[in-house]
C-alpha positions as CSV (number, residue, x, y, z in Angstrom):
1,M,95.1,94.4,128.3
2,I,93.1,95.4,125.0
3,R,89.6,96.3,124.6
4,L,87.9,95.9,121.3
5,E,84.9,97.6,120.2
6,K,83.0,96.7,116.9
7,I,82.2,100.0,114.8
8,K,78.7,100.3,114.1
9,N,77.1,102.1,110.9
10,S,80.2,101.3,108.6
11,S,80.2,99.9,105.3
12,V,83.8,98.1,106.3
13,Q,83.7,96.0,109.4
14,R,85.9,97.6,111.8
15,Y,87.1,97.3,115.5
16,F,88.5,100.2,117.8
17,Y,91.1,99.0,120.1
18,H,92.2,100.5,123.4
19,P,95.3,99.3,124.8
20,E,95.6,99.2,128.6
21,N,92.2,100.6,129.5
22,T,93.4,104.1,128.2
23,A,91.8,106.5,125.8
24,D,94.4,105.9,123.2
25,V,92.5,104.3,120.1
26,G,93.5,102.6,117.1
27,M,91.4,101.0,114.4
28,I,91.3,97.4,112.9
29,E,89.4,96.7,109.5
30,I,88.2,93.7,107.9
31,K,88.4,93.4,104.3
32,E,87.1,90.2,102.7
33,N,88.8,87.8,104.9
34,E,92.0,89.7,105.4
35,V,92.3,91.7,108.7
36,V,94.7,94.8,108.6
37,I,95.8,97.4,110.6
38,A,94.0,100.9,109.9
39,V,95.2,103.2,112.6
40,Q,97.8,102.4,115.2
41,V,97.8,103.9,118.5
42,N,100.2,106.7,119.8
43,R,101.7,104.2,122.1
44,D,102.6,102.0,119.2
45,K,104.2,105.0,117.1
46,E,106.1,105.9,120.1
47,F,107.4,102.3,120.4
48,G,108.3,102.5,116.6
49,A,106.6,99.1,116.5
50,P,103.0,98.1,116.0
51,Y,103.0,96.0,119.3
52,Y,99.3,96.8,120.5
53,A,98.0,96.7,116.9
54,N,99.6,93.4,116.2
55,K,97.8,91.9,119.4
56,A,94.4,93.5,118.4
57,R,94.6,92.4,114.9
58,A,95.4,88.8,115.8
59,E,92.3,88.8,118.2
60,V,90.0,90.0,115.3
61,L,91.3,87.7,113.1
62,R,90.8,84.8,115.7
63,L,87.3,86.0,116.0
64,L,86.9,86.4,112.2
65,K,87.9,82.7,111.6
66,T,85.7,81.4,114.2
67,S,82.9,83.4,113.0
68,N,82.3,85.0,116.2
69,L,82.5,88.5,115.6
70,V,81.4,90.1,119.1
71,E,80.3,93.8,119.7
72,S,82.9,94.0,122.2
73,K,85.7,92.2,124.1
74,L,88.3,92.6,126.6
75,F,91.3,90.3,126.6
76,V,94.5,90.1,128.5
77,F,97.8,88.9,126.9
78,Y,101.1,88.3,128.7
79,P,104.4,89.2,127.1
80,A,106.8,86.6,125.9
81,L,109.8,86.1,128.4
82,S,113.4,86.0,127.0
83,A,115.5,83.5,128.4
């Protein structure tokens, strides 16, 4: 589960993301039509891979493509099961 929150009063469109409903926070930026990871959460740094950042980035990219940049959003994802 990841919670997205649009950052107000910014010259660049940005979202904070909070994984698993924690106080840990990362940031996703929209630069023109590109969505980039600006700050990774501590959990991703501990994992050594941007797991939550990539999930949040993909969701912001989907919102951008559908022209539906909401103020906040909570979404659930399921990890891929290996065979």
